PDB file of N, CA, C and O in Angstrom, chain B, residues numbered from 101:
ATOM      1  N   MET B 101      97.049  29.586 -52.378  1.00  0.00           N
ATOM      2  CA  MET B 101      95.803  29.958 -53.152  1.00  0.00           C
ATOM      3  C   MET B 101      95.038  30.981 -52.486  1.00  0.00           C
ATOM      4  O   MET B 101      94.633  31.945 -53.136  1.00  0.00           O
ATOM      5  N   VAL B 102      94.772  30.856 -51.120  1.00  0.00           N
ATOM      6  CA  VAL B 102      93.974  31.948 -50.508  1.00  0.00           C
ATOM      7  C   VAL B 102      94.780  33.269 -50.515  1.00  0.00           C
ATOM      8  O   VAL B 102      94.212  34.332 -50.765  1.00  0.00           O
ATOM      9  N   LEU B 103      96.102  33.206 -50.242  1.00  0.00           N
ATOM     10  CA  LEU B 103      96.853  34.417 -50.230  1.00  0.00           C
ATOM     11  C   LEU B 103      96.799  35.203 -51.634  1.00  0.00           C
ATOM     12  O   LEU B 103      96.607  36.413 -51.745  1.00  0.00           O
ATOM     13  N   THR B 104      96.993  34.335 -52.633  1.00  0.00           N
ATOM     14  CA  THR B 104      96.948  34.973 -53.976  1.00  0.00           C
ATOM     15  C   THR B 104      95.541  35.596 -54.370  1.00  0.00           C
ATOM     16  O   THR B 104      95.445  36.625 -55.039  1.00  0.00           O
ATOM     17  N   LEU B 105      94.527  34.916 -53.920  1.00  0.00           N
ATOM     18  CA  LEU B 105      93.083  35.438 -54.187  1.00  0.00           C
ATOM     19  C   LEU B 105      92.974  36.734 -53.282  1.00  0.00           C
ATOM     20  O   LEU B 105      92.410  37.734 -53.725  1.00  0.00           O
ATOM     21  N   GLN B 106      93.475  36.710 -52.115  1.00  0.00           N
ATOM     22  CA  GLN B 106      93.339  38.067 -51.201  1.00  0.00           C
ATOM     23  C   GLN B 106      94.082  39.208 -51.827  1.00  0.00           C
ATOM     24  O   GLN B 106      93.617  40.347 -51.842  1.00  0.00           O
ATOM     25  N   ILE B 107      95.306  38.870 -52.373  1.00  0.00           N
ATOM     26  CA  ILE B 107      96.106  40.025 -53.029  1.00  0.00           C
ATOM     27  C   ILE B 107      95.321  40.437 -54.365  1.00  0.00           C
ATOM     28  O   ILE B 107      95.177  41.640 -54.581  1.00  0.00           O
ATOM     29  N   VAL B 108      94.900  39.670 -55.109  1.00  0.00           N
ATOM     30  CA  VAL B 108      94.128  39.947 -56.335  1.00  0.00           C
ATOM     31  C   VAL B 108      92.925  40.719 -55.993  1.00  0.00           C
ATOM     32  O   VAL B 108      92.572  41.676 -56.682  1.00  0.00           O
ATOM     33  N   LEU B 109      92.254  40.312 -54.900  1.00  0.00           N
ATOM     34  CA  LEU B 109      90.960  40.907 -54.416  1.00  0.00           C
ATOM     35  C   LEU B 109      91.315  42.491 -53.981  1.00  0.00           C
ATOM     36  O   LEU B 109      90.576  43.399 -54.360  1.00  0.00           O
ATOM     37  N   VAL B 110      92.382  42.727 -53.242  1.00  0.00           N
ATOM     38  CA  VAL B 110      92.789  44.026 -52.789  1.00  0.00           C
ATOM     39  C   VAL B 110      93.079  44.907 -54.133  1.00  0.00           C
ATOM     40  O   VAL B 110      92.483  45.958 -54.370  1.00  0.00           O
ATOM     41  N   ILE B 111      93.983  44.388 -54.903  1.00  0.00           N
ATOM     42  CA  ILE B 111      94.346  45.063 -56.144  1.00  0.00           C
ATOM     43  C   ILE B 111      93.104  45.451 -56.980  1.00  0.00           C
ATOM     44  O   ILE B 111      93.014  46.567 -57.492  1.00  0.00           O
ATOM     45  N   ALA B 112      92.172  44.526 -57.102  1.00  0.00           N
ATOM     46  CA  ALA B 112      91.010  44.674 -57.899  1.00  0.00           C
ATOM     47  C   ALA B 112      90.069  45.806 -57.136  1.00  0.00           C
ATOM     48  O   ALA B 112      89.422  46.637 -57.773  1.00  0.00           O
ATOM     49  N   ALA B 113      90.077  45.736 -55.795  1.00  0.00           N
ATOM     50  CA  ALA B 113      89.154  46.778 -55.143  1.00  0.00           C
ATOM     51  C   ALA B 113      89.762  48.222 -55.245  1.00  0.00           C
ATOM     52  O   ALA B 113      89.035  49.208 -55.363  1.00  0.00           O
ATOM     53  N   VAL B 114      91.104  48.298 -55.193  1.00  0.00           N
ATOM     54  CA  VAL B 114      91.619  49.638 -55.490  1.00  0.00           C
ATOM     55  C   VAL B 114      91.506  50.152 -56.874  1.00  0.00           C
ATOM     56  O   VAL B 114      91.243  51.335 -57.092  1.00  0.00           O
ATOM     57  N   LEU B 115      91.708  49.248 -57.851  1.00  0.00           N
ATOM     58  CA  LEU B 115      91.429  49.615 -59.142  1.00  0.00           C
ATOM     59  C   LEU B 115      89.867  49.883 -59.598  1.00  0.00           C
ATOM     60  O   LEU B 115      89.561  50.674 -60.490  1.00  0.00           O
ATOM     61  N   LEU B 116      89.109  49.245 -58.985  1.00  0.00           N
ATOM     62  CA  LEU B 116      87.616  49.363 -59.184  1.00  0.00           C
ATOM     63  C   LEU B 116      87.264  50.767 -58.517  1.00  0.00           C
ATOM     64  O   LEU B 116      86.423  51.470 -59.077  1.00  0.00           O
ATOM     65  N   THR B 117      87.815  51.160 -57.454  1.00  0.00           N
ATOM     66  CA  THR B 117      87.474  52.434 -56.786  1.00  0.00           C
ATOM     67  C   THR B 117      88.023  53.580 -57.724  1.00  0.00           C
ATOM     68  O   THR B 117      87.376  54.593 -57.990  1.00  0.00           O
ATOM     69  N   THR B 118      89.380  53.284 -58.226  1.00  0.00           N
ATOM     70  CA  THR B 118      89.889  54.449 -59.087  1.00  0.00           C
ATOM     71  C   THR B 118      89.151  54.618 -60.324  1.00  0.00           C
ATOM     72  O   THR B 118      88.917  55.753 -60.739  1.00  0.00           O
ATOM     73  N   PHE B 119      88.730  53.487 -61.005  1.00  0.00           N
ATOM     74  CA  PHE B 119      88.087  53.560 -62.221  1.00  0.00           C
ATOM     75  C   PHE B 119      86.655  54.197 -61.925  1.00  0.00           C
ATOM     76  O   PHE B 119      86.251  54.998 -62.768  1.00  0.00           O
ATOM     77  N   VAL B 120      85.927  53.962 -60.942  1.00  0.00           N
ATOM     78  CA  VAL B 120      84.692  54.494 -60.752  1.00  0.00           C
ATOM     79  C   VAL B 120      84.821  56.087 -60.537  1.00  0.00           C
ATOM     80  O   VAL B 120      83.980  56.875 -60.969  1.00  0.00           O
ATOM     81  N   LEU B 121      85.953  56.462 -59.830  1.00  0.00           N
ATOM     82  CA  LEU B 121      86.175  57.987 -59.610  1.00  0.00           C
ATOM     83  C   LEU B 121      86.580  58.479 -60.811  1.00  0.00           C
ATOM     84  O   LEU B 121      86.411  59.696 -60.893  1.00  0.00           O
ATOM     85  N   LEU B 122      87.097  57.917 -61.860  1.00  0.00           N
ATOM     86  CA  LEU B 122      87.499  58.539 -63.018  1.00  0.00           C
ATOM     87  C   LEU B 122      86.457  58.781 -64.050  1.00  0.00           C
ATOM     88  O   LEU B 122      86.657  59.494 -65.033  1.00  0.00           O
ATOM     89  N   HIS B 123      85.296  58.144 -63.790  1.00  0.00           N
ATOM     90  CA  HIS B 123      84.161  58.221 -64.755  1.00  0.00           C
ATOM     91  C   HIS B 123      83.655  59.777 -64.748  1.00  0.00           C
ATOM     92  O   HIS B 123      83.679  60.497 -63.749  1.00  0.00           O
ATOM     93  N   LYS B 124      83.234  60.131 -65.932  1.00  0.00           N
ATOM     94  CA  LYS B 124      82.732  61.520 -66.122  1.00  0.00           C
ATOM     95  C   LYS B 124      81.438  61.723 -65.292  1.00  0.00           C
ATOM     96  O   LYS B 124      80.515  60.912 -65.380  1.00  0.00           O
ATOM     97  N   GLY B 125      81.378  62.761 -64.521  1.00  0.00           N
ATOM     98  CA  GLY B 125      80.174  62.980 -63.731  1.00  0.00           C
ATOM     99  C   GLY B 125      78.934  63.466 -64.591  1.00  0.00           C
ATOM    100  O   GLY B 125      79.020  64.159 -65.604  1.00  0.00           O
ATOM    101  N   LYS B 126      77.956  63.065 -64.111  1.00  0.00           N
ATOM    102  CA  LYS B 126      76.620  63.495 -64.792  1.00  0.00           C
ATOM    103  C   LYS B 126      75.996  64.655 -64.197  1.00  0.00           C
ATOM    104  O   LYS B 126      75.074  65.256 -64.748  1.00  0.00           O
ATOM    105  N   GLY B 127      76.525  65.001 -62.993  1.00  0.00           N
ATOM    106  CA  GLY B 127      75.884  65.992 -62.128  1.00  0.00           C
ATOM    107  C   GLY B 127      76.845  66.502 -61.120  1.00  0.00           C
ATOM    108  O   GLY B 127      78.064  66.439 -61.278  1.00  0.00           O
ATOM    109  N   GLY B 128      76.239  67.028 -60.036  1.00  0.00           N
ATOM    110  CA  GLY B 128      77.223  67.291 -58.962  1.00  0.00           C
ATOM    111  C   GLY B 128      77.854  66.070 -58.394  1.00  0.00           C
ATOM    112  O   GLY B 128      78.097  65.106 -59.121  1.00  0.00           O
ATOM    113  N   GLY B 129      78.139  66.073 -57.073  1.00  0.00           N
ATOM    114  CA  GLY B 129      78.548  64.816 -56.484  1.00  0.00           C
ATOM    115  C   GLY B 129      80.055  64.820 -56.306  1.00  0.00           C
ATOM    116  O   GLY B 129      80.684  65.875 -56.231  1.00  0.00           O
ATOM    117  N   LEU B 130      80.580  63.716 -56.245  1.00  0.00           N
ATOM    118  CA  LEU B 130      81.995  63.475 -55.762  1.00  0.00           C
ATOM    119  C   LEU B 130      82.883  63.792 -56.856  1.00  0.00           C
ATOM    120  O   LEU B 130      84.025  64.171 -56.596  1.00  0.00           O
ATOM    121  N   SER B 131      82.418  63.661 -58.263  1.00  0.00           N
ATOM    122  CA  SER B 131      83.339  63.943 -59.396  1.00  0.00           C
ATOM    123  C   SER B 131      83.551  65.329 -59.590  1.00  0.00           C
ATOM    124  O   SER B 131      84.586  65.699 -60.145  1.00  0.00           O
ATOM    125  N   SER B 132      82.611  66.229 -59.163  1.00  0.00           N
ATOM    126  CA  SER B 132      82.862  67.679 -59.167  1.00  0.00           C
ATOM    127  C   SER B 132      83.954  68.049 -58.264  1.00  0.00           C
ATOM    128  O   SER B 132      84.663  69.020 -58.527  1.00  0.00           O
ATOM    129  N   LEU B 133      84.127  67.361 -57.253  1.00  0.00           N
ATOM    130  CA  LEU B 133      85.211  67.602 -56.137  1.00  0.00           C
ATOM    131  C   LEU B 133      86.517  67.639 -56.985  1.00  0.00           C
ATOM    132  O   LEU B 133      87.270  68.590 -56.776  1.00  0.00           O
ATOM    133  N   PHE B 134      86.883  66.685 -57.947  1.00  0.00           N
ATOM    134  CA  PHE B 134      88.019  66.611 -58.586  1.00  0.00           C
ATOM    135  C   PHE B 134      88.025  67.345 -59.898  1.00  0.00           C
ATOM    136  O   PHE B 134      88.848  67.037 -60.760  1.00  0.00           O
ATOM    137  N   GLY B 135      87.205  68.235 -60.074  1.00  0.00           N
ATOM    138  CA  GLY B 135      87.137  69.050 -61.464  1.00  0.00           C
ATOM    139  C   GLY B 135      86.178  68.551 -62.432  1.00  0.00           C
ATOM    140  O   GLY B 135      86.079  69.072 -63.543  1.00  0.00           O
ATOM    141  N   GLY B 136      85.451  67.547 -62.056  1.00  0.00           N
ATOM    142  CA  GLY B 136      84.543  66.900 -62.988  1.00  0.00           C
ATOM    143  C   GLY B 136      83.500  67.808 -63.356  1.00  0.00           C
ATOM    144  O   GLY B 136      82.969  67.692 -64.460  1.00  0.00           O
ATOM    145  N   GLY B 137      83.128  68.752 -62.507  1.00  0.00           N
ATOM    146  CA  GLY B 137      82.014  69.666 -62.784  1.00  0.00           C
ATOM    147  C   GLY B 137      82.336  70.736 -63.836  1.00  0.00           C
ATOM    148  O   GLY B 137      81.367  71.275 -64.370  1.00  0.00           O
ATOM    149  N   VAL B 138      83.524  71.099 -64.192  1.00  0.00           N
ATOM    150  CA  VAL B 138      83.976  71.981 -65.098  1.00  0.00           C
ATOM    151  C   VAL B 138      83.903  71.300 -66.489  1.00  0.00           C
ATOM    152  O   VAL B 138      84.411  70.197 -66.697  1.00  0.00           O
ATOM    153  N   GLN B 139      83.193  72.072 -67.503  1.00  0.00           N
ATOM    154  CA  GLN B 139      83.067  71.478 -68.741  1.00  0.00           C
ATOM    155  C   GLN B 139      84.428  71.669 -69.545  1.00  0.00           C
ATOM    156  O   GLN B 139      85.026  72.743 -69.489  1.00  0.00           O
ATOM    157  N   SER B 140      84.859  70.690 -70.228  1.00  0.00           N
ATOM    158  CA  SER B 140      86.093  70.906 -70.912  1.00  0.00           C
ATOM    159  C   SER B 140      85.945  69.868 -72.143  1.00  0.00           C
ATOM    160  O   SER B 140      85.425  68.755 -72.067  1.00  0.00           O
ATOM    161  N   ASN B 141      86.522  70.473 -73.315  1.00  0.00           N
ATOM    162  CA  ASN B 141      86.421  69.678 -74.467  1.00  0.00           C
ATOM    163  C   ASN B 141      87.410  68.651 -74.452  1.00  0.00           C
ATOM    164  O   ASN B 141      87.232  67.651 -75.147  1.00  0.00           O
ATOM    165  N   LEU B 142      88.560  68.790 -73.657  1.00  0.00           N
ATOM    166  CA  LEU B 142      89.717  67.831 -73.662  1.00  0.00           C
ATOM    167  C   LEU B 142      89.504  66.740 -72.403  1.00  0.00           C
ATOM    168  O   LEU B 142      90.363  65.893 -72.157  1.00  0.00           O
ATOM    169  N   SER B 143      88.355  66.848 -71.697  1.00  0.00           N
ATOM    170  CA  SER B 143      88.230  66.002 -70.548  1.00  0.00           C
ATOM    171  C   SER B 143      88.027  64.618 -70.928  1.00  0.00           C
ATOM    172  O   SER B 143      88.464  63.737 -70.187  1.00  0.00           O
ATOM    173  N   GLY B 144      87.402  64.320 -72.019  1.00  0.00           N
ATOM    174  CA  GLY B 144      87.194  62.866 -72.325  1.00  0.00           C
ATOM    175  C   GLY B 144      86.423  62.731 -73.591  1.00  0.00           C
ATOM    176  O   GLY B 144      85.551  63.548 -73.885  1.00  0.00           O
ATOM    177  N   SER B 145      86.724  61.726 -74.339  1.00  0.00           N
ATOM    178  CA  SER B 145      86.066  61.474 -75.544  1.00  0.00           C
ATOM    179  C   SER B 145      85.114  60.138 -75.310  1.00  0.00           C
ATOM    180  O   SER B 145      85.194  59.472 -74.278  1.00  0.00           O
ATOM    181  N   THR B 146      84.326  59.868 -76.248  1.00  0.00           N
ATOM    182  CA  THR B 146      83.326  58.722 -76.133  1.00  0.00           C
ATOM    183  C   THR B 146      84.189  57.354 -76.115  1.00  0.00           C
ATOM    184  O   THR B 146      83.832  56.396 -75.429  1.00  0.00           O
ATOM    185  N   VAL B 147      85.379  57.333 -76.940  1.00  0.00           N
ATOM    186  CA  VAL B 147      86.150  56.124 -76.922  1.00  0.00           C
ATOM    187  C   VAL B 147      86.749  55.847 -75.518  1.00  0.00           C
ATOM    188  O   VAL B 147      86.764  54.722 -75.017  1.00  0.00           O
ATOM    189  N   VAL B 148      87.236  56.949 -74.928  1.00  0.00           N
ATOM    190  CA  VAL B 148      87.858  56.787 -73.658  1.00  0.00           C
ATOM    191  C   VAL B 148      86.783  56.414 -72.618  1.00  0.00           C
ATOM    192  O   VAL B 148      87.064  55.593 -71.744  1.00  0.00           O
ATOM    193  N   GLU B 149      85.688  56.924 -72.670  1.00  0.00           N
ATOM    194  CA  GLU B 149      84.676  56.512 -71.754  1.00  0.00           C
ATOM    195  C   GLU B 149      84.172  55.104 -71.956  1.00  0.00           C
ATOM    196  O   GLU B 149      83.893  54.397 -70.988  1.00  0.00           O
ATOM    197  N   LYS B 150      84.053  54.695 -73.183  1.00  0.00           N
ATOM    198  CA  LYS B 150      83.668  53.257 -73.489  1.00  0.00           C
ATOM    199  C   LYS B 150      84.739  52.305 -72.894  1.00  0.00           C
ATOM    200  O   LYS B 150      84.444  51.297 -72.252  1.00  0.00           O
ATOM    201  N   ASN B 151      86.031  52.714 -73.163  1.00  0.00           N
ATOM    202  CA  ASN B 151      87.154  51.855 -72.798  1.00  0.00           C
ATOM    203  C   ASN B 151      87.112  51.736 -71.173  1.00  0.00           C
ATOM    204  O   ASN B 151      87.378  50.689 -70.582  1.00  0.00           O
ATOM    205  N   LEU B 152      86.762  52.889 -70.567  1.00  0.00           N
ATOM    206  CA  LEU B 152      86.887  52.924 -69.045  1.00  0.00           C
ATOM    207  C   LEU B 152      85.628  52.121 -68.563  1.00  0.00           C
ATOM    208  O   LEU B 152      85.664  51.521 -67.489  1.00  0.00           O
ATOM    209  N   ASP B 153      84.626  52.113 -69.284  1.00  0.00           N
ATOM    210  CA  ASP B 153      83.411  51.279 -68.856  1.00  0.00           C
ATOM    211  C   ASP B 153      83.817  49.799 -68.953  1.00  0.00           C
ATOM    212  O   ASP B 153      83.569  49.024 -68.030  1.00  0.00           O
ATOM    213  N   ARG B 154      84.431  49.421 -70.057  1.00  0.00           N
ATOM    214  CA  ARG B 154      84.900  48.065 -70.139  1.00  0.00           C
ATOM    215  C   ARG B 154      85.813  47.512 -69.142  1.00  0.00           C
ATOM    216  O   ARG B 154      85.711  46.379 -68.670  1.00  0.00           O
ATOM    217  N   TYR B 155      86.809  48.462 -68.813  1.00  0.00           N
ATOM    218  CA  TYR B 155      87.802  48.081 -67.806  1.00  0.00           C
ATOM    219  C   TYR B 155      87.078  47.921 -66.500  1.00  0.00           C
ATOM    220  O   TYR B 155      87.349  46.954 -65.789  1.00  0.00           O
ATOM    221  N   THR B 156      86.150  48.825 -66.124  1.00  0.00           N
ATOM    222  CA  THR B 156      85.418  48.894 -64.860  1.00  0.00           C
ATOM    223  C   THR B 156      84.639  47.566 -64.739  1.00  0.00           C
ATOM    224  O   THR B 156      84.667  46.934 -63.683  1.00  0.00           O
ATOM    225  N   VAL B 157      83.951  47.145 -65.803  1.00  0.00           N
ATOM    226  CA  VAL B 157      83.290  45.927 -65.705  1.00  0.00           C
ATOM    227  C   VAL B 157      84.107  44.685 -65.600  1.00  0.00           C
ATOM    228  O   VAL B 157      83.758  43.730 -64.906  1.00  0.00           O
ATOM    229  N   VAL B 158      85.199  44.720 -66.300  1.00  0.00           N
ATOM    230  CA  VAL B 158      86.146  43.522 -66.072  1.00  0.00           C
ATOM    231  C   VAL B 158      86.685  43.412 -64.727  1.00  0.00           C
ATOM    232  O   VAL B 158      86.686  42.361 -64.085  1.00  0.00           O
ATOM    233  N   VAL B 159      87.193  44.646 -64.273  1.00  0.00           N
ATOM    234  CA  VAL B 159      87.623  44.576 -62.853  1.00  0.00           C
ATOM    235  C   VAL B 159      86.524  44.091 -61.904  1.00  0.00           C
ATOM    236  O   VAL B 159      86.763  43.262 -61.026  1.00  0.00           O
ATOM    237  N   ALA B 160      85.356  44.607 -62.093  1.00  0.00           N
ATOM    238  CA  ALA B 160      84.224  44.266 -61.145  1.00  0.00           C
ATOM    239  C   ALA B 160      83.933  42.749 -61.209  1.00  0.00           C
ATOM    240  O   ALA B 160      83.551  42.162 -60.197  1.00  0.00           O
ATOM    241  N   ILE B 161      84.095  42.155 -62.295  1.00  0.00           N
ATOM    242  CA  ILE B 161      83.823  40.685 -62.570  1.00  0.00           C
ATOM    243  C   ILE B 161      84.894  39.905 -61.804  1.00  0.00           C
ATOM    244  O   ILE B 161      84.616  38.903 -61.145  1.00  0.00           O
ATOM    245  N   VAL B 162      86.171  40.419 -61.921  1.00  0.00           N
ATOM    246  CA  VAL B 162      87.282  39.778 -61.266  1.00  0.00           C
ATOM    247  C   VAL B 162      87.169  39.863 -59.758  1.00  0.00           C
ATOM    248  O   VAL B 162      87.453  38.916 -59.025  1.00  0.00           O
ATOM    249  N   TRP B 163      86.703  41.140 -59.291  1.00  0.00           N
ATOM    250  CA  TRP B 163      86.490  41.265 -57.850  1.00  0.00           C
ATOM    251  C   TRP B 163      85.418  40.294 -57.287  1.00  0.00           C
ATOM    252  O   TRP B 163      85.632  39.652 -56.258  1.00  0.00           O
ATOM    253  N   ILE B 164      84.299  40.205 -57.961  1.00  0.00           N
ATOM    254  CA  ILE B 164      83.137  39.338 -57.547  1.00  0.00           C
ATOM    255  C   ILE B 164      83.621  37.843 -57.549  1.00  0.00           C
ATOM    256  O   ILE B 164      83.314  37.074 -56.637  1.00  0.00           O
ATOM    257  N   VAL B 165      84.376  37.481 -58.594  1.00  0.00           N
ATOM    258  CA  VAL B 165      84.958  36.030 -58.745  1.00  0.00           C
ATOM    259  C   VAL B 165      85.796  35.776 -57.477  1.00  0.00           C
ATOM    260  O   VAL B 165      85.693  34.749 -56.807  1.00  0.00           O
ATOM    261  N   CYS B 166      86.619  36.778 -57.207  1.00  0.00           N
ATOM    262  CA  CYS B 166      87.572  36.541 -56.028  1.00  0.00           C
ATOM    263  C   CYS B 166      86.760  36.441 -54.792  1.00  0.00           C
ATOM    264  O   CYS B 166      87.102  35.589 -53.972  1.00  0.00           O
ATOM    265  N   ILE B 167      85.720  37.198 -54.537  1.00  0.00           N
ATOM    266  CA  ILE B 167      84.932  37.105 -53.302  1.00  0.00           C
ATOM    267  C   ILE B 167      84.291  35.790 -53.220  1.00  0.00           C
ATOM    268  O   ILE B 167      84.334  35.133 -52.180  1.00  0.00           O
ATOM    269  N   VAL B 168      83.655  35.353 -54.358  1.00  0.00           N
ATOM    270  CA  VAL B 168      82.964  33.981 -54.253  1.00  0.00           C
ATOM    271  C   VAL B 168      83.965  32.855 -54.020  1.00  0.00           C
ATOM    272  O   VAL B 168      83.720  31.978 -53.192  1.00  0.00           O
ATOM    273  N   ALA B 169      85.179  32.867 -54.796  1.00  0.00           N
ATOM    274  CA  ALA B 169      86.107  31.878 -54.627  1.00  0.00           C
ATOM    275  C   ALA B 169      86.624  31.799 -53.154  1.00  0.00           C
ATOM    276  O   ALA B 169      86.736  30.718 -52.577  1.00  0.00           O
ATOM    277  N   LEU B 170      86.909  32.901 -52.621  1.00  0.00           N
ATOM    278  CA  LEU B 170      87.393  33.023 -51.246  1.00  0.00           C
ATOM    279  C   LEU B 170      86.332  32.403 -50.194  1.00  0.00           C
ATOM    280  O   LEU B 170      86.631  31.671 -49.251  1.00  0.00           O
ATOM    281  N   ASN B 171      85.067  32.829 -50.532  1.00  0.00           N
ATOM    282  CA  ASN B 171      84.049  32.272 -49.686  1.00  0.00           C
ATOM    283  C   ASN B 171      83.849  30.688 -49.861  1.00  0.00           C
ATOM    284  O   ASN B 171      83.561  30.006 -48.878  1.00  0.00           O
ATOM    285  N   LEU B 172      83.994  30.165 -51.027  1.00  0.00           N
ATOM    286  CA  LEU B 172      84.025  28.762 -51.273  1.00  0.00           C
ATOM    287  C   LEU B 172      85.065  27.997 -50.609  1.00  0.00           C
ATOM    288  O   LEU B 172      84.831  26.942 -50.020  1.00  0.00           O
ATOM    289  N   ILE B 173      86.314  28.575 -50.710  1.00  0.00           N
ATOM    290  CA  ILE B 173      87.522  27.950 -50.065  1.00  0.00           C
ATOM    291  C   ILE B 173      87.341  27.870 -48.430  1.00  0.00           C
ATOM    292  O   ILE B 173      87.598  26.874 -47.754  1.00  0.00           O
ATOM    293  N   THR B 174      86.879  29.044 -47.971  1.00  0.00           N
ATOM    294  CA  THR B 174      86.709  29.127 -46.557  1.00  0.00           C
ATOM    295  C   THR B 174      85.639  28.134 -46.037  1.00  0.00           C
ATOM    296  O   THR B 174      85.823  27.527 -44.983  1.00  0.00           O
ATOM    297  N   ALA B 175      84.461  27.964 -46.821  1.00  0.00           N
ATOM    298  CA  ALA B 175      83.472  27.254 -46.451  1.00  0.00           C
ATOM    299  C   ALA B 175      83.894  25.700 -46.490  1.00  0.00           C
ATOM    300  O   ALA B 175      83.503  24.892 -45.647  1.00  0.00           O
ATOM    301  N   LEU B 176      84.698  25.393 -47.516  1.00  0.00           N
ATOM    302  CA  LEU B 176      85.125  23.991 -47.603  1.00  0.00           C
ATOM    303  C   LEU B 176      86.232  23.599 -46.665  1.00  0.00           C
ATOM    304  O   LEU B 176      86.490  22.413 -46.457  1.00  0.00           O
ATOM    305  N   SER B 177      86.889  24.589 -46.096  1.00  0.00           N
ATOM    306  CA  SER B 177      87.905  24.229 -45.102  1.00  0.00           C
ATOM    307  C   SER B 177      87.517  23.967 -43.822  1.00  0.00           C
ATOM    308  O   SER B 177      88.355  23.663 -42.973  1.00  0.00           O
TER     309      SER B 177
END
């Protein structure tokens, strides 16, 4: 059980990092490093951004649940 939660936690952390970096930048910063600073009509639509927001929130919730569950299992052991 603990190993499964740890694996899910690592996968969720990698996905969360990737999804956050994929978001469209609103200014300078890290997103402009990957070409986010260049304005393009093909870079993203509102539907894609909304779906990316939803995926990011779901993965963040999974990440938080894994952390809490691992903490509870460790505390009870």
